[in-house]
C-alpha positions in Angstrom: -0.3 -0.1 -0.2 1.4 3.2 -1.1 2.1 6.0 1.8 -0.9 8.2 0.6 -3.3 5.3 0.5 -2.5 4.8 4.0 -2.5 8.9 4.8 -6.3 8.8 3.4 -7.4 5.9 4.7 -6.4 7.1 8.5 -8.4 10.4 7.6 -11.3 8.7 6.6 -11.3 6.5 10.1 -11.0 9.2 12.0 -13.8 11.2 10.3 -16.2 7.6 10.8 -14.7 7.8 14.4 -15.6 11.4 15.3 -19.0 10.9 13.5 -19.6 8.0 15.8 -18.8 9.7 19.1 -20.7 12.8 17.9 -23.4 10.7 16.8 -24.2 12.9 14.0 -24.9 10.6 11.3 -24.0 6.7 11.9 -24.7 5.4 8.4 -22.3 8.3 7.1 -19.7 7.1 9.9 -20.2 3.3 8.5 -19.7 4.8 4.7 -16.1 6.1 6.0 -15.1 2.9 7.5 -15.9 1.1 4.4 -13.8 3.7 2.3 -11.0 3.5 4.6 -11.0 -0.4 4.7 -11.2 -0.1 0.9 -8.4 2.0 0.2 -6.0 0.2 2.7 -6.4 -2.8 0.6 -5.7 -1.1 -2.9 -2.5 -1.8 -4.6 -2.7 1.1 -6.8 -1.9 4.8 -5.7 -5.5 6.6 -4.7 -4.4 9.7 -6.4 -3.1 8.0 -9.6 -6.9 6.5 -9.6 -8.2 10.0 -8.9 -6.4 11.2 -11.9 -7.7 8.8 -14.2 -11.3 8.7 -13.1 -11.8 5.4 -11.5 -12.3 6.5 -7.8 -15.9 5.0 -8.1 -14.8 1.7 -9.1 -13.2 1.3 -5.7 -16.0 -0.8 -3.4 -17.4 2.0 -0.6 -16.5 5.0 -2.6 -19.4 6.8 -4.2 -19.7 10.1 -5.7 -19.4 12.1 -2.6 -16.5 10.2 -1.0 -14.8 10.3 -4.4 -15.0 14.3 -4.4 -13.3 14.1 -1.1 -10.7 11.9 -2.5 -10.0 14.2 -5.3 -10.1 17.4 -2.9 -7.4 15.7 -1.1 -5.3 14.9 -3.6 -5.0 18.0 -5.1 -5.1 20.3 -1.8 -3.8 17.9 0.9 -7.2 18.2 2.8 -10.9 18.7 1.9 -13.6 20.7 3.7 -15.8 18.3 5.3 -12.7 16.9 7.3 -11.5 20.2 8.2 -14.9 21.3 9.4 -15.5 18.3 11.5 -12.0 18.3 13.1 -12.8 21.9 14.1 -15.9 20.8 16.0 -14.7 17.8 17.7 -12.7 17.5 20.8 -9.1 16.3 19.9 -8.6 15.1 23.3 -11.0 12.5 22.7 -8.4 10.6 20.3 -6.5 10.0 23.3 -9.1 8.5 25.3 -9.8 6.3 22.4 -6.1 5.0 22.9 -7.1 3.4 26.5 -7.9 -0.3 26.0 -11.4 -0.7 26.1 -12.7 2.0 25.4 -14.1 2.4 21.9 -16.2 5.2 20.3 -19.4 4.2 21.7 -18.1 4.6 25.3 -16.3 7.5 24.6 -19.5 8.8 23.0 -21.1 8.2 26.6 -18.3 10.0 28.4 -18.6 12.9 26.1 -21.9 13.2 26.3 -22.8 12.4 29.8 -19.9 13.8 31.7 -18.4 16.3 29.1 -15.1 14.4 29.1 -12.7 15.0 26.0 -9.1 14.6 27.5 -7.5 12.2 29.5 -6.8 14.9 32.3 -10.6 14.9 32.5 -11.2 11.3 32.4 -8.6 10.9 35.1 -10.1 13.3 37.2 -13.9 12.0 36.8 -12.3 8.3 37.7 -10.7 10.0 41.1 -14.2 11.2 41.6 -16.0 8.3 41.0 -18.3 9.4 38.4 -18.0 6.3 36.4 -19.2 3.9 38.8 -22.7 4.4 37.9 -22.3 5.5 34.4 -23.9 2.8 32.2 -21.7 0.7 30.4 -19.1 1.0 32.8 -18.6 0.3 36.7 -16.0 -0.2 39.1 -13.6 -2.3 37.6 -13.9 -0.6 34.6 -12.9 2.8 36.4 -10.0 1.1 38.0 -8.6 -0.6 34.9 -8.9 3.1 33.1 -7.0 4.5 36.0 -4.7 2.0 35.9 -3.8 2.2 32.1 -3.8 6.6 32.7 -0.9 5.8 35.4 1.0 4.0 32.7 0.4 6.8 30.2 1.7 9.1 32.9 4.9 7.6 33.1 6.4 8.8 30.0 4.9 11.9 29.8 6.9 14.8 29.9 5.0 16.7 32.7 4.1 16.0 36.2 1.5 17.2 38.7 3.2 18.5 42.0 2.4 15.4 43.9 3.9 13.2 41.3 6.9 15.5 40.8 7.7 15.6 44.3 7.4 11.8 45.2 9.6 11.2 42.2 12.4 13.9 43.7 12.1 12.4 46.8 13.1 9.0 45.0 15.8 10.3 42.8 17.3 11.9 46.3 17.3 8.6 47.9 18.9 7.1 44.9 21.6 9.8 44.9 22.3 9.6 48.7 23.5 6.0 48.0 26.7 7.5 47.4 26.7 11.2 48.9 25.3 12.7 51.6 25.6 16.0 50.4 22.5 16.2 48.1 20.0 19.1 47.6 16.8 19.9 45.8 17.1 23.1 43.4 15.4 24.7 40.7 11.7 24.9 40.1 10.7 22.3 42.2 12.4 24.3 45.2 10.6 27.5 44.5 7.5 25.1 43.8 5.8 24.2 40.7 2.3 23.2 40.2 3.4 21.2 37.6 6.9 20.6 36.4 9.0 18.5 33.7 12.2 18.0 35.5 13.9 18.3 38.9 17.3 19.5 39.5 19.7 18.2 42.4 23.0 19.3 43.3 25.0 17.1 44.7 28.8 16.5 46.1 31.1 13.9 44.8 34.8 14.0 45.0 35.4 12.5 41.7 32.4 13.1 39.5 33.7 10.5 36.8 33.1 8.1 39.3 29.3 8.3 39.4 29.0 6.4 36.0 31.8 3.9 36.3 30.5 2.6 39.7 27.2 2.1 38.4 25.4 4.1 40.8 23.2 5.4 38.3 21.7 2.0 37.0 18.3 2.8 37.9 18.1 5.6 35.8 17.4 5.7 32.0 19.1 7.5 29.0 22.0 8.7 31.5 24.8 10.9 29.5 27.4 13.5 30.9 26.4 17.2 29.6 29.6 18.7 30.8 32.1 16.9 33.2 30.2 18.5 36.3 26.7 17.9 35.0 24.4 14.6 34.1 21.1 14.3 32.8 19.2 11.3 32.8 15.5 9.9 33.3 13.9 8.3 36.0 10.2 6.8 34.9 10.0 9.2 32.1 11.0 12.1 34.4 14.3 14.2 33.1 16.6 14.4 35.9 19.2 17.2 35.8 22.4 16.6 38.6 24.8 19.0 38.8 28.1 17.4 41.0 30.5 19.5 42.9 33.8 18.2 43.7 33.9 20.4 46.8 31.1 20.1 49.8 27.8 22.1 48.3 28.0 25.8 49.4 25.4 28.2 50.5 26.0 30.2 47.4 25.9 27.4 44.9 22.4 26.1 46.5 21.3 29.8 46.4 22.6 30.1 42.6 21.0 26.9 41.4 17.8 27.6 42.9 16.9 30.7 40.9 15.2 31.8 39.1 17.4 32.9 36.8 15.1 36.5 36.9 15.7 36.7 40.5 19.5 36.2 40.2 20.1 38.4 37.3 18.3 41.4 39.3 20.3 41.0 42.3 23.5 40.6 40.7 22.6 43.8 38.8 22.1 45.6 42.4 25.2 43.7 43.6 27.3 45.1 40.6 26.5 48.7 42.3 27.4 47.9 45.6 30.5 45.6 45.2 29.0 42.4 45.8 29.3 39.8 43.2 27.3 36.2 43.4 28.1 33.1 41.4 27.8 29.3 41.8 31.9 29.8 43.3 30.7 32.1 45.7 29.8 35.3 47.3 32.6 38.1 46.9 32.5 41.8 48.5 34.9 44.0 46.8 36.4 41.2 45.0 37.0 39.5 48.4 35.5 36.3 49.0 32.7 35.9 52.0 32.4 33.0 54.0 28.4 32.4 54.1 26.7 29.9 55.9 23.0 30.4 55.1 21.1 32.4 52.7 19.4 34.8 54.8 23.2 36.0 55.1 23.1 36.7 51.3 20.2 39.1 51.8 21.3 40.8 54.8 24.4 42.0 52.7 22.2 43.7 50.5 20.1 44.8 53.6 17.2 43.0 52.5 14.9 40.8 54.4 14.8 37.0 54.0 13.1 35.9 50.5 11.5 32.3 50.9 12.4 30.2 47.6 8.4 30.4 46.6 8.7 33.8 46.0 12.6 34.0 44.0 10.6 34.8 40.7 11.7 38.4 40.0 7.7 39.7 40.5 8.4 42.3 42.9 9.9 40.1 45.7 13.1 42.3 45.6 11.7 45.4 46.1 9.6 44.1 48.9 12.5 42.5 50.6 14.2 45.8 50.3 11.1 47.8 51.8 11.0 45.2 54.7 7.4 44.5 53.1 7.4 40.8 52.3 4.5 38.9 54.1 4.8 36.3 56.6 3.5 33.2 54.5 0.7 31.0 55.3 1.6 27.6 56.8 -0.1 24.3 57.4 -0.6 25.3 60.9 -2.6 28.3 59.9 -5.6 26.2 58.8 -8.3 26.4 61.4 -11.0 24.4 59.3 -12.4 23.6 55.9 -14.9 23.9 53.5 -15.9 22.2 49.9 -16.6 18.7 51.5 -18.6 16.3 49.5 -20.7 13.4 51.3 -22.5 10.2 50.0 -25.2 12.5 49.8 -23.5 13.5 46.4 -20.7 11.9 45.0 -18.5 11.7 48.1 -17.5 7.9 49.4 -17.6 9.5 53.0 -21.1 9.8 55.1 -21.6 12.9 56.8 -21.0 11.6 60.3 -17.5 10.4 58.9 -16.5 13.9 57.6 -17.1 15.3 60.7 -15.5 12.6 62.3 -12.1 12.9 60.1 -12.5 16.8 60.8 -12.3 16.4 64.3 -9.3 13.9 64.5 -7.4 16.4 62.3 -7.8 19.0 65.0 -10.1 21.4 62.8 -12.2 24.0 64.4 -15.1 23.7 61.9 -15.9 22.1 58.7 -17.8 23.1 55.8 -20.3 20.4 54.3 -21.4 21.3 50.2 -22.6 18.8 48.4 -23.6 19.0 44.6 -27.0 20.9 43.5 -29.5 19.6 41.9 -28.0 20.6 38.0 -25.4 18.3 38.8 -27.1 14.8 38.0 -23.6 13.5 36.9 -22.8 13.7 40.7 -26.0 13.1 42.5 -26.6 16.6 42.8 -29.5 17.2 45.6 -32.8 17.9 45.3 -35.2 19.6 47.7 -36.2 16.2 49.2 -32.6 15.3 49.8 -31.7 18.9 51.1 -34.3 18.4 53.9 -33.0 15.0 54.8 -29.4 16.6 55.1 -30.5 19.6 57.2 -32.0 17.4 59.4 -29.0 15.2 59.8 -27.0 18.2 60.5 -28.5 19.1 63.2 -28.2 15.5 64.7 -23.9 15.8 64.2 -24.0 19.2 65.3 -25.1 17.6 68.8 -23.0 14.5 68.5 -19.8 16.4 67.8 -20.0 19.7 70.0 -16.2 20.1 69.7 -16.4 21.4 66.0 -18.8 23.8 64.3 -20.4 22.2 61.2 -21.6 24.6 58.6 -24.4 23.4 56.1 -23.6 24.3 52.7 -23.9 23.5 48.9 -22.0 23.7 45.8 -24.2 25.2 43.3 -23.6 25.2 39.7 -23.4 29.0 38.2 -25.7 28.2 35.3 -24.7 29.4 31.8 -27.2 32.8 32.2 -25.3 33.6 35.7 -28.1 32.1 37.9 -27.6 29.8 40.7 -29.2 26.6 40.8 -31.7 27.1 43.8 -34.5 29.6 44.2 -33.6 32.3 47.0 -35.8 30.7 49.6 -33.5 27.5 49.5 -30.2 29.4 48.9 -31.3 31.5 52.2 -31.4 28.0 54.3 -27.8 27.3 53.8 -24.8 28.5 56.1 -23.0 29.1 53.3 -23.0 28.7 49.2 -20.1 27.9 47.0 -20.6 28.9 43.4 -18.9 26.8 40.7 -19.0 26.6 36.8 -19.5 23.0 36.1 -20.3 23.2 32.3 -20.8 25.4 29.3 -17.1 25.8 29.3 -16.5 27.3 25.6 -18.3 30.5 26.2 -16.6 33.9 24.8 -14.3 35.8 27.4 -17.0 38.5 27.6 -19.7 35.6 28.1 -17.9 33.8 30.8 -17.0 36.7 32.5 -20.6 38.3 32.5 -22.1 34.7 34.0 -19.5 34.7 36.8 -20.3 38.5 37.5 -23.7 37.8 37.7 -23.5 35.0 40.1 -21.0 37.2 42.2 -24.1 39.7 42.6 -26.2 37.2 43.8 -26.2 38.0 47.7 -26.6 34.5 48.7 -23.4 33.5 46.8 -20.0 33.1 49.6 -17.5 31.3 47.7 -16.4 31.6 44.0 -15.3 27.8 43.5 -12.4 26.7 41.2 -12.4 30.1 39.6 -10.9 29.4 36.1 -12.0 26.0 35.9 -8.9 24.7 34.8 -7.4 20.8 35.4 -3.7 20.9 35.4 -2.6 18.7 32.3 -6.4 18.0 31.7 -8.3 21.3 30.9 -7.1 25.0 29.8 -8.8 27.5 31.9 -12.0 28.5 30.5 -11.6 32.1 28.6 -12.5 35.1 31.6 -11.6 38.0 32.5 -9.9 37.1 36.1 -8.8 40.6 36.8 -12.4 41.7 36.4 -13.5 38.9 38.8 -11.4 39.5 41.4 -12.9 43.3 41.5 -16.3 42.1 41.3 -15.6 40.0 44.4 -14.0 42.5 46.4 -16.9 45.0 45.8 -19.5 42.3 46.7 -17.3 40.9 49.8 -16.9 37.5 48.4 -14.5 34.9 48.9 -12.3 33.5 46.1 -11.5 29.8 46.3 -8.2 28.2 46.0 -9.2 24.7 45.3 -6.3 22.5 46.7 -7.0 19.6 44.9 -3.7 18.5 43.1 -5.2 18.7 39.7 -6.6 22.3 40.0 -4.9 24.1 42.4 -7.2 27.2 41.3 -7.1 30.3 41.9 -3.6 30.1 40.1 -0.8 31.9 42.3 -0.4 34.6 40.1 -3.7 35.6 40.9 -3.5 35.1 44.3 -1.6 38.5 44.8 -4.2 40.3 42.8 -7.0 39.1 45.4 -4.6 40.4 48.5 -4.0 43.5 46.6 -7.8 43.8 47.0 -8.5 42.2 50.1 -10.2 39.6 48.8 -10.1 36.7 51.1 -9.2 33.5 49.6 -10.1 30.1 50.9 -7.8 27.0 50.7 -10.4 24.3 50.2 -9.7 20.5 49.8 -12.6 19.8 47.5 -12.6 16.3 49.0 -14.8 13.7 47.8 -12.8 11.0 49.8 -10.5 10.4 52.7 -7.1 11.2 50.7 -8.7 14.4 49.3 -8.3 16.3 52.8 -4.9 17.2 52.3 -4.4 21.0 52.0 -0.8 20.8 51.5 -0.5 21.6 47.4 -2.9 24.4 48.2 -0.7 25.9 50.9 2.2 25.5 48.8 0.4 27.5 46.0 -1.0 30.1 48.4 3.0 30.5 49.7 4.2 31.4 46.5 0.8 33.6 45.5 2.3 36.0 48.7 -0.7 35.0 50.7 -0.3 35.1 54.6 -2.6 34.0 57.4 -4.5 37.4 57.1 -5.3 36.8 53.7 -6.9 33.1 53.9 -10.7 32.7 55.0 -10.4 29.6 56.4 -7.0 30.4 58.7 -9.7 32.1 61.0 -10.2 30.8 64.7 -13.6 29.2 65.7 -14.7 32.5 67.2 -13.6 34.5 64.4 -15.5 32.3 62.0 -19.0 32.3 64.0 -19.2 35.8 63.9 -18.4 36.0 60.1 -21.1 33.2 59.5 -23.9 35.2 61.8 -22.8 38.8 60.3 -22.7 37.1 56.6 -20.9 40.5 54.7 -20.9 38.8 51.3 -24.7 39.4 51.6 -24.0 43.0 51.1 
């Protein structure tokens, strides 16, 4: 078979798959499948047959398909194919590469759950959304997750939990032949997604690293320079810089970066006689014995800049003026909101959630199951709300040591309205409003949609404000600056969703929220026991310059009681 025959057969097969998934025209899909098979079997070149007018002699090739072939042979594509591609999510083809997921199941995933990428599929599995889906179930969901894990092993990017897990494993391997091992680069500064990990290590004889076989657990090992090795570990790029001398503070500082941060300091230092490099710190060309990174900043008269902030985004000026924030820590969090229970798509009962929150030492917990429009997640109808409200009262009496707040995660509908009447919304202690569908609106329409929701007096917290799924779905097109400004005007809270697949609000926007006095709630968006960890959300908040005073759920029990009574978000 000629190369052209193979290319065109692939195109017709893709078209058949797209039509089958979209369920536009099943007969047309069958026609493209048949044409693809016939062209694959041809011994003659398809474009030669087109030139001689013999296309319709091929089984399965009628006038319409022959027209497409002619156009493709002349132009390299054809109009119907380009139109179909334009309205078909390309990520579905990646889903179809997962064993057991054909066009019919992909259609169910797309139509029922809006899943159009591997990342969205993985997130849906993590939330158990395939368990009750027709044609799927627990075993299918487990198989899908297992295959996705295999795909990720050889992908180039990793979300934070995976990246730091791999970094930890690499560090253990490197410590087999050196105790002087340091994580540097982007991961030391914190990254929500990473393509590589950087290490500094002291080895007296760099050449021995390979000769002694210490890197046998790595793949594609190669020397870039005498003092630098590149390798891969589970498909993750590892950049190892080797020092013949014990690793010094200046090296740790220099290779942590960022490049912009280091260059900005060097520029300032040039006027003060201070030189910083991986070889050391010098003042007026005299070597200075530095024992900590704090001492480097002290030379400039600056306060210490934590690694998370070293991005050359104003931190140097703030350090000069002694205006750097005291960053939020895990210990500052007093309670959690955005918890799903078995009333919707969570796997823990209401009682178990509260019991877990008590065990973790939280002073309050906010329950917020899905609203009625989220049918795919078991959204609560009015009768469900009454039952849950009654159980909330029982749980409050059972656990007097913690405050239990009753809320809802209401869908923000395409027109910007929330999912219940004002009478029902008024029953809750708090309302989280989130966009869960119709992501492809224009920036103007999406912004107007969310602004309208923010103008609803019952909305308390704007949930996962950009809708992104890291390595799975891009943020929807929205004017985030406008959203934060309206939130400030209306006294609303914006969520920093701590789920490692989201980490949304993006850290780059956290500073804007801080500037405008918009409280940020670091919420777990928990669906099961393992989801309650806020660590990655805390790290994102720190990188976004947030301190305890900026975080809604860093308020103690009494302060939260006062807020819930006053409800300043109602205007």
